[in-house]
KEFILUM-377519 format. One record per residue (C-alpha): residue number from 1; residue in one letter; x, y, z. Coordinates in Angstrom, 3 decimals. Example, Ala and Ser with C-alpha at 12.3 -4.5 7.8 and 13.67 -1.06 7.14 Angstrom:
// residues 2
ATOM   num   residuo          X          Y          Z
ATOM     1         a     12.300     -4.500      7.800
ATOM     2         s     13.670     -1.060      7.140
END
This chain:
// residues 170
ATOM   num   residuo          X          Y          Z
ATOM     1         m    -19.018     86.476     87.602
ATOM     2         t    -21.737     87.675     85.217
ATOM     3         v    -21.072     89.374     81.691
ATOM     4         d    -22.018     92.732     83.369
ATOM     5         e    -19.621     92.276     86.364
ATOM     6         f    -16.778     91.594     83.702
ATOM     7         i    -17.722     94.612     81.654
ATOM     8         a    -17.698     96.805     84.866
ATOM     9         m    -14.444     95.272     85.942
ATOM    10         t    -12.477     95.880     82.539
ATOM    11         g    -14.163     98.969     81.476
ATOM    12         w    -14.982     97.342     78.149
ATOM    13         n    -18.026     98.337     75.966
ATOM    14         a    -21.250     96.539     76.485
ATOM    15         p    -21.327     93.701     73.880
ATOM    16         e    -23.945     92.976     71.133
ATOM    17         p    -26.337     90.274     72.258
ATOM    18         m    -24.653     87.717     70.140
ATOM    19         a    -21.247     88.507     71.871
ATOM    20         r    -22.978     88.619     75.241
ATOM    21         i    -23.780     85.000     74.774
ATOM    22         g    -20.242     83.893     73.696
ATOM    23         m    -18.905     85.947     76.713
ATOM    24         n    -21.208     84.168     79.179
ATOM    25         n    -20.194     80.671     77.767
ATOM    26         a    -16.527     81.637     78.192
ATOM    27         l    -16.845     83.094     81.590
ATOM    28         r    -18.619     79.851     82.652
ATOM    29         w    -16.005     77.614     81.007
ATOM    30         f    -13.079     79.409     82.604
ATOM    31         e    -14.705     79.441     86.088
ATOM    32         a    -15.430     75.672     85.806
ATOM    33         n    -12.067     74.707     84.703
ATOM    34         f     -9.668     77.114     86.612
ATOM    35         r     -9.376     78.088     90.252
ATOM    36         p    -10.145     81.747     91.000
ATOM    37         e     -6.342     82.396     91.925
ATOM    38         e     -5.592     81.144     88.284
ATOM    39         l     -7.962     83.422     86.895
ATOM    40         n     -7.033     86.610     88.901
ATOM    41         k     -3.105     86.085     88.246
ATOM    42         p     -1.911     89.524     87.579
ATOM    43         e     -0.750     90.130     83.968
ATOM    44         h      1.820     92.776     83.238
ATOM    45         l      1.655     92.683     79.262
ATOM    46         s      0.908     96.182     78.009
ATOM    47         q     -1.022     94.903     75.060
ATOM    48         f     -4.290     94.095     77.239
ATOM    49         a     -6.532     96.770     77.749
ATOM    50         g     -8.556     97.793     80.717
ATOM    51         p     -7.718     98.854     84.250
ATOM    52         v     -7.555     95.184     85.634
ATOM    53         k     -5.180     93.039     83.812
ATOM    54         t     -5.571     89.501     84.858
ATOM    55         q     -5.214     85.942     83.213
ATOM    56         l     -9.087     85.858     82.662
ATOM    57         v     -8.862     89.362     80.750
ATOM    58         k     -5.891     88.199     78.655
ATOM    59         w     -7.887     84.990     77.698
ATOM    60         m    -11.053     86.784     77.178
ATOM    61         q     -9.401     89.397     74.938
ATOM    62         s     -8.341     86.692     72.620
ATOM    63         i    -11.689     85.405     71.645
ATOM    64         a    -13.758     86.720     68.807
ATOM    65         f    -17.095     86.969     70.467
ATOM    66         l    -19.203     87.344     67.395
ATOM    67         a    -18.294     83.949     66.232
ATOM    68         p    -19.516     80.890     68.181
ATOM    69         v    -18.101     80.217     71.365
ATOM    70         e    -18.413     76.383     72.321
ATOM    71         a    -18.223     75.648     75.781
ATOM    72         d    -17.394     71.740     76.214
ATOM    73         s    -16.406     70.821     72.821
ATOM    74         v    -15.008     67.389     72.655
ATOM    75         v    -11.626     66.496     71.537
ATOM    76         f    -11.381     62.737     70.844
ATOM    77         a     -8.533     60.503     71.870
ATOM    78         g     -5.999     60.453     69.062
ATOM    79         a     -7.034     63.729     67.644
ATOM    80         r     -4.189     66.259     66.811
ATOM    81         l     -3.789     69.776     67.884
ATOM    82         v     -1.127     72.391     67.239
ATOM    83         r      0.502     75.025     69.325
ATOM    84         y      2.684     77.851     68.019
ATOM    85         c      5.076     79.509     70.592
ATOM    86         a      8.566     79.981     71.542
ATOM    87         p     10.663     76.883     72.489
ATOM    88         g     10.080     75.979     76.300
ATOM    89         r      6.633     77.318     76.133
ATOM    90         e      4.870     74.352     74.588
ATOM    91         w      2.475     73.638     77.361
ATOM    92         g     -0.254     76.259     77.751
ATOM    93         v     -4.084     76.535     76.996
ATOM    94         y     -3.982     77.972     73.474
ATOM    95         f     -4.087     75.324     70.749
ATOM    96         t     -5.416     75.075     67.252
ATOM    97         a     -6.307     72.739     64.586
ATOM    98         p     -3.639     71.227     62.115
ATOM    99         g     -3.470     73.437     59.147
ATOM   100         t     -4.192     76.508     60.738
ATOM   101         r     -1.528     79.158     59.987
ATOM   102         p      0.103     81.500     62.517
ATOM   103         s     -1.413     84.431     60.591
ATOM   104         q     -5.005     83.243     61.353
ATOM   105         l     -3.888     83.282     65.170
ATOM   106         a     -2.867     86.968     65.600
ATOM   107         i      0.725     85.605     65.754
ATOM   108         p      3.506     87.774     64.409
ATOM   109         s      5.315     86.780     61.366
ATOM   110         g      9.125     85.400     61.846
ATOM   111         r     10.455     82.330     63.245
ATOM   112         v      7.844     80.415     65.405
ATOM   113         t      8.091     76.719     66.511
ATOM   114         r      5.050     74.512     65.774
ATOM   115         f      4.369     71.816     68.421
ATOM   116         t      2.094     69.074     67.558
ATOM   117         f      0.237     67.057     70.220
ATOM   118         r     -2.027     63.953     70.114
ATOM   119         a     -4.724     63.767     72.650
ATOM   120         s     -4.200     60.927     74.967
ATOM   121         r     -7.789     60.673     75.887
ATOM   122         a    -11.007     62.373     75.066
ATOM   123         f    -11.543     65.497     76.813
ATOM   124         r    -13.802     68.662     76.626
ATOM   125         c    -12.573     72.303     75.981
ATOM   126         l    -13.689     75.751     74.984
ATOM   127         k    -13.661     76.115     71.122
ATOM   128         t    -13.467     79.741     69.874
ATOM   129         s    -12.262     81.795     67.125
ATOM   130         v     -9.190     84.208     67.859
ATOM   131         a     -9.863     87.852     67.953
ATOM   132         d     -7.813     90.435     65.947
ATOM   133         a     -5.121     91.972     67.976
ATOM   134         h     -2.956     95.018     68.524
ATOM   135         l      0.428     93.339     69.068
ATOM   136         s      2.881     95.535     71.209
ATOM   137         w      5.075     92.452     71.827
ATOM   138         s      6.018     91.450     68.222
ATOM   139         p      9.695     90.017     67.813
ATOM   140         n     11.045     93.222     66.455
ATOM   141         g      9.722     95.410     69.038
ATOM   142         a      7.304     97.142     66.815
ATOM   143         d      3.634     97.726     67.273
ATOM   144         r      1.607     95.956     64.719
ATOM   145         y     -2.080     94.705     64.021
ATOM   146         g     -2.594     90.829     64.124
ATOM   147         h     -5.403     89.396     62.216
ATOM   148         g     -7.390     86.371     63.935
ATOM   149         g    -10.249     84.462     62.718
ATOM   150         g     -8.454     80.837     63.156
ATOM   151         v    -10.041     78.291     65.526
ATOM   152         q     -8.426     78.104     68.870
ATOM   153         y     -9.062     75.423     71.756
ATOM   154         f     -8.433     76.454     75.238
ATOM   155         v     -7.204     73.311     77.086
ATOM   156         a     -7.130     73.161     80.927
ATOM   157         k     -4.341     70.917     82.303
ATOM   158         s     -2.991     70.151     78.813
ATOM   159         k     -0.004     68.123     80.143
ATOM   160         e     -2.677     65.669     81.523
ATOM   161         k     -4.623     65.285     78.153
ATOM   162         l     -2.019     65.730     75.492
ATOM   163         e      1.080     64.226     74.304
ATOM   164         l      3.771     66.125     72.331
ATOM   165         v      4.509     64.112     69.151
ATOM   166         d      6.433     66.771     66.920
ATOM   167         r      8.191     69.935     67.002
ATOM   168         s      9.309     72.035     63.752
ATOM   169         i     10.291     75.518     63.235
ATOM   170         r      8.385     77.668     60.774
END
């Protein structure tokens, strides 16, 4: 899919030249690392704008495209990554660097579980900055604005590349 096809599909505004490069990098990485049925899986979350709500749209909306979008960034064996989420959802595609606060990831304040992982081998991933987001899914049910700016790593098949080493409630 080209950037123009993605824009037409979602109804998003045409991006600035720098953002277009980042969008292209992200689209190429997602297409290389996920099957079409994974990317086109319907999403029913109201916070994602556009007429077509798919897993790909959800992932693309989480990226700040005016910041660098590094396809094929390397995570070395032994490196630590962190994931903030609800218990039982520790495996996924979104991870961040140790020391990154949930508030830098557009994650609502409140109790959140921090899972720490160690890379069991070196692997490539997509490294981006988190976009600001309108959050209609915050814990107390109130809409709010979440600020991004923190680094995020998209890790395909994370269970094959990472091992869980610690869990703590924040």
